[in-house]
C-alpha positions in Angstrom: 0.0 0.0 0.0 1.3 3.4 -0.8 0.7 7.0 0.2 -0.8 9.4 -2.3 -1.2 13.1 -2.2 -3.0 15.7 -4.2 -1.2 18.2 -6.3 -0.8 21.8 -5.2 0.0 23.4 -1.9 -2.7 21.8 0.3 -0.3 19.1 1.6 -3.3 16.7 1.9 -2.4 13.0 2.0 -3.9 9.7 2.9 -2.0 7.7 5.4 -2.0 4.0 4.8 -1.5 1.8 7.9 1.6 -0.1 6.5 4.2 -1.2 9.0 6.6 1.6 8.3 4.1 4.4 9.0 1.8 2.6 11.5 0.9 5.0 14.3 0.7 2.1 16.7 4.5 1.8 16.7 4.4 5.1 18.7 2.4 6.6 21.6 0.3 8.4 18.9 -1.5 5.1 18.3 -2.4 4.8 22.0 -3.9 8.3 22.0 -6.0 7.4 18.9 -7.2 4.3 20.6 -8.1 6.3 23.8 -10.1 8.7 21.7 -12.2 5.8 20.3 -12.7 4.1 23.7 -13.7 7.3 25.5 -16.0 8.4 22.6 -14.1 11.7 22.1 -14.7 13.9 19.1 -11.1 15.2 18.9 -7.6 14.6 20.0 -5.4 17.6 20.6 -1.6 17.2 21.0 0.8 20.0 21.9 4.6 19.8 22.5 5.5 19.6 26.2 1.9 18.9 27.3 -0.1 15.8 27.9 -2.5 15.1 25.0 -6.1 16.2 25.5 -9.4 14.6 24.3 -12.6 16.6 23.6 -15.4 14.7 25.3 -19.0 16.1 25.1 -17.5 19.5 24.1 -14.9 19.8 26.8 -11.1 19.2 26.6 -9.8 16.8 29.2 -6.1 15.8 29.6 -5.1 12.1 29.3 -3.4 10.7 32.4 0.0 10.2 30.6 3.3 12.0 30.5 3.7 15.1 28.3 4.9 14.7 24.7 8.5 16.1 24.5 9.8 17.9 21.4 12.1 14.8 20.7 9.1 12.4 21.0 6.9 14.6 18.7 9.7 14.7 16.1 10.1 10.9 16.4 6.3 10.4 15.9 6.3 12.8 12.9 9.2 11.0 11.2 7.6 7.7 11.8 4.1 8.4 10.5 4.9 10.8 7.6 6.7 10.1 4.3 9.7 12.3 3.3 7.4 14.1 0.9 4.9 14.9 3.7 7.7 16.1 5.9 8.8 18.5 3.1 5.2 19.8 3.0 5.3 20.3 6.7 8.4 22.4 6.4 7.2 24.3 3.4 3.6 25.0 4.4 3.7 24.8 8.2 1.1 22.0 8.3 0.1 18.7 6.7 -3.3 17.1 6.5 -3.9 13.3 6.3 -6.6 10.8 6.8 -5.9 7.6 8.8 -8.4 4.7 8.6 -8.0 3.2 12.1 -10.3 0.3 11.3 -13.4 -0.1 9.1 -15.6 1.8 11.6 -13.2 4.6 12.6 -11.2 7.1 10.7 -9.2 10.1 11.8 -8.7 13.3 9.9 -5.4 14.7 11.2 -3.8 18.1 10.9 -0.2 18.2 12.0 1.0 21.8 12.3 3.7 24.1 13.7 2.8 26.8 16.2 5.5 29.1 17.6 8.1 26.7 16.2 6.7 23.6 18.0 4.6 20.8 16.7 0.9 20.2 17.5 -1.8 17.9 16.2 -5.6 18.2 15.9 -7.2 14.9 15.1 -11.0 14.6 14.4 -12.6 11.2 14.9 -14.9 10.2 12.1 -17.1 7.2 12.9 -19.5 4.9 11.1 -22.0 5.2 13.9 -24.8 7.1 12.2 -27.8 7.8 14.5 -31.4 7.1 13.5 -34.1 9.7 13.3 -35.6 8.8 16.6 -32.2 9.0 18.3 -31.8 12.5 16.9 -35.4 13.5 17.9 -36.2 14.4 14.3 -39.9 14.5 13.3 -41.1 11.5 11.2 -41.8 13.7 8.1 -38.0 13.9 7.7 -38.1 10.2 6.5 -40.5 11.2 3.7 -38.3 14.0 2.6 -35.2 11.7 2.6 -37.0 9.2 0.2 -37.9 11.8 -2.5 -36.8 10.6 -5.9 -35.3 13.9 -7.0 -35.1 17.6 -6.4 -33.2 19.8 -3.8 -33.2 19.4 -0.1 -31.4 22.1 1.9 -30.4 22.0 5.5 -30.0 25.5 7.0 -28.5 26.8 10.2 -25.2 28.1 11.6 -22.0 26.0 12.0 -22.5 23.4 14.7 -26.3 23.2 14.4 -26.2 19.5 13.5 -26.9 19.8 9.8 -24.3 17.2 8.8 -25.7 14.7 11.4 -29.2 15.1 10.1 -28.1 14.7 6.5 -26.1 11.6 7.5 -29.3 10.1 9.0 -31.3 10.9 5.8 -28.6 9.4 3.5 -28.4 6.3 5.7 -32.1 5.8 5.5 -31.9 5.9 1.7 -28.9 3.5 2.0 -31.1 1.0 3.9 -34.2 1.4 1.6 -33.0 2.0 -2.0 -30.6 0.3 -4.4 -29.2 3.6 -5.6 -25.8 5.2 -6.2 -25.0 8.0 -3.6 -22.0 10.3 -4.2 -20.9 12.8 -1.6 -18.4 15.7 -1.9 -17.3 16.6 1.6 -14.9 19.0 3.2 -14.2 17.1 5.4 -15.9 13.7 5.6 -17.8 13.6 8.9 -19.3 10.2 8.9 -18.3 6.9 7.3 -21.1 5.2 5.4 -21.1 1.4 4.9 -23.0 0.1 1.8 -26.3 -1.5 2.6 -28.8 -1.5 -0.3 -27.1 1.5 -1.8 -23.6 2.0 -3.2 -22.0 5.0 -1.5 -18.9 6.9 -2.7 -17.5 9.6 -0.4 -15.1 12.1 -1.9 -13.1 14.3 0.4 -11.7 17.6 -0.8 -8.0 17.7 -0.8 -7.6 13.9 -0.4 -9.8 12.4 -3.1 -10.1 15.4 -5.3 -8.1 18.6 -5.6 -10.9 21.1 -5.0 -14.6 21.6 -4.8 -15.1 22.9 -8.4 -13.3 20.0 -10.0 -15.3 17.6 -7.9 -18.6 19.3 -9.0 -17.7 19.1 -12.7 -16.9 15.4 -12.4 -20.2 14.7 -10.5 -22.6 13.9 -13.3 -20.0 11.6 -15.0 -20.0 9.5 -11.8 -23.6 8.5 -12.5 -25.2 9.2 -9.1 -28.8 9.0 -8.1 -28.4 10.9 -4.8 -25.8 13.7 -4.3 -24.4 15.6 -1.3 -22.7 18.8 -2.5 -22.0 20.3 0.9 -22.3 24.0 1.5 -23.9 26.3 -1.0 -21.0 28.8 -0.8 -21.2 30.3 -4.3 -23.4 30.5 -7.4 -21.3 27.8 -9.2 -22.2 25.3 -6.5 -25.8 26.2 -6.6 -25.9 26.1 -10.4 -24.4 22.6 -10.2 -27.0 21.6 -7.6 -29.9 22.9 -9.7 -28.5 21.2 -12.8 -28.3 17.9 -10.9 -31.8 18.2 -9.6 -33.2 19.1 -13.1 -31.6 16.0 -14.5 -33.3 13.7 -12.1 -31.0 13.5 -9.1 -31.9 14.1 -5.4 -29.5 16.8 -4.2 -28.6 17.6 -0.5 -26.8 20.8 0.4 -26.4 23.1 3.4 -26.7 26.9 3.6 -26.2 29.5 6.3 -29.6 30.9 7.1 -31.6 31.7 10.2 -34.9 30.3 9.0 -36.3 28.2 6.1 -37.8 31.4 4.5 -34.5 33.3 4.7 -33.0 30.6 2.5 -34.5 32.3 -0.5 -32.8 35.6 -0.1 -29.5 33.7 0.8 -29.8 31.8 -2.5 -30.8 34.8 -4.7 -27.9 36.7 -3.1 -25.4 34.3 -4.7 -26.5 35.5 -8.2 -26.4 38.6 -10.3 -29.7 40.5 -10.4 -30.4 39.4 -14.0 -30.0 35.7 -13.1 -32.4 35.7 -10.1 -35.6 35.1 -12.1 -34.2 32.1 -13.9 -32.9 30.6 -10.6 -36.3 31.3 -9.0 -38.2 29.4 -11.8 -36.0 26.3 -11.5 -36.1 26.5 -7.7 -39.9 26.6 -7.7 -40.0 23.3 -9.4 -36.9 21.6 -8.0 -37.1 22.5 -4.3 -38.4 19.6 -2.2 -37.8 20.9 1.3 -35.9 23.4 3.3 -35.1 22.4 6.9 -33.8 24.8 9.5 -32.4 23.5 12.8 -30.7 24.7 15.9 -29.3 22.5 18.7 -30.6 23.4 22.2 -29.4 22.2 25.7 -32.0 20.0 27.3 -33.4 19.3 30.8 -32.4 15.7 30.6 -29.0 14.3 31.7 -29.0 11.6 29.1 -29.9 13.9 26.2 -27.0 16.3 25.5 -28.7 18.5 23.0 -32.0 18.4 21.0 -32.8 20.1 17.7 -35.4 22.7 17.4 -36.7 22.4 13.8 -38.5 24.3 11.1 -39.6 22.5 7.9 -40.8 24.1 4.7 -42.1 21.6 2.1 -42.7 22.6 -1.5 -46.3 22.2 -2.7 -48.7 24.0 -5.1 -49.1 27.0 -2.8 -45.4 27.4 -2.0 -44.5 27.0 -5.7 -47.0 29.7 -6.7 -45.6 32.1 -4.1 -42.0 31.5 -5.3 -42.9 31.9 -9.0 -44.7 35.2 -8.2 -41.8 36.5 -6.2 -44.0 36.4 -3.0 -41.5 34.5 -0.9 -42.2 37.0 1.9 -45.7 35.5 2.3 -44.4 31.9 2.8 -43.9 32.5 6.5 -47.6 33.2 7.0 -48.5 30.1 5.0 -46.1 27.9 7.1 -48.3 28.5 10.1 -51.6 27.6 8.3 -53.5 24.4 9.1 -53.0 23.1 5.6 -49.2 23.5 5.8 -49.2 21.7 9.2 -51.3 18.8 7.8 -48.6 18.3 5.1 -45.9 18.0 7.7 -44.6 21.5 7.7 -43.3 22.9 11.1 -42.9 26.5 12.2 -39.9 27.1 14.4 -41.9 28.7 17.2 -44.5 25.9 17.2 -41.7 23.4 17.6 -40.2 25.4 20.5 -43.6 25.3 22.3 -43.8 21.6 21.8 -40.3 21.1 23.2 -41.1 23.1 26.3 -44.5 21.3 26.8 -42.8 17.9 26.6 -40.2 19.2 29.1 -37.2 18.7 26.8 -36.2 22.4 26.9 -36.4 25.1 29.6 -38.8 27.9 28.7 -36.0 30.5 29.1 -33.8 28.7 26.5 -36.8 28.6 24.1 -37.4 32.4 24.6 -33.7 33.1 24.0 -33.8 31.5 20.6 -37.4 32.3 19.5 -37.5 34.5 16.4 -40.8 36.1 17.8 -40.9 36.0 21.6 -44.3 37.6 21.9 -45.9 35.0 19.6 -44.1 32.3 21.5 -45.5 33.5 24.8 -49.0 33.9 23.4 -48.8 30.3 22.2 -47.7 29.1 25.6 -50.6 30.9 27.2 -53.1 29.4 24.7 -51.8 25.9 25.2 -52.1 26.3 29.0 -55.6 27.7 28.5 -54.7 30.3 31.1 -53.8 33.9 30.2 -52.0 34.3 33.6 -49.5 31.5 32.8 -46.1 32.7 34.1 -43.4 33.2 31.5 -39.7 33.8 32.0 -38.6 37.4 32.4 -36.2 38.5 29.7 
């Protein structure tokens, strides 16, 4: 087995576990093993300090002696090829992926800081949680099994979008004999083929950059595609094209609600392009899902998603085509929309508070319309004097 690296200054490599470069020949292998055993998300190593694991968001030191400069250099020389060591000197850092076993993979960044070596290793696992484990509404399963179109997950970084998409893709994997291709930066979950065939491409390791991967996408004959973040109009054009040609396309976008997605998307394009994009979107959009992770009142549930779901139907399509996206928010709250599985964010917050998953103060802090939230809480309680948290 041999190492391979992409061209260009990224210094990305894939580390194969051959004897010469096997991390288990050093203490580094023990640290990786500890990360898996303790269910850590990350391993952080810094010269002259004990390594630390990030467990449930907090960094905790391992009970082991610090890593001296000499030991760090020895580990580096052992696990890297000469070419990678050159990259480290030239660029100040080197990225590589290490497949620990068939269920666990590490994405490692080895870098210099103030002349000393450090490592940040992210654990990527094949443990993909189901919808009920993630407390996602059942309508998400219907959205995941659409034959084609665009499904966008929106929210800020760290809102659980990737975890939700992984659950949706894995449901397809269990139910449909299709070809799924993902373009990821970085890979966050390892999929194992069930009914579907899945090919995961990591930017910088499997392909040079995002644009090249997008151009190659259609030639890879996928049925379902994950194109990652809608960061520019080229990505969104590619997503629209894939949807128009019969593919189901997943993407993510930074937006603070499902209805804000429209302005975010149109903002990627020149003014004279927007109408064309709007027409395609009106027919190719399947669902926009906004989510935000909230702390819970339960010890055994770390965080729970508050969700908003906008599903395309005849009413939504007409509002998009007539440039009346601003009216969709009102429709989202209508009985008809709710009967079709749509969920307004405030409505879901009320439900989470009622079911005692989330404290009312937390719900008020994240509510886009606090007065409406309070009014709904009073209505549900059937008592206008129901106490609410002071702001």
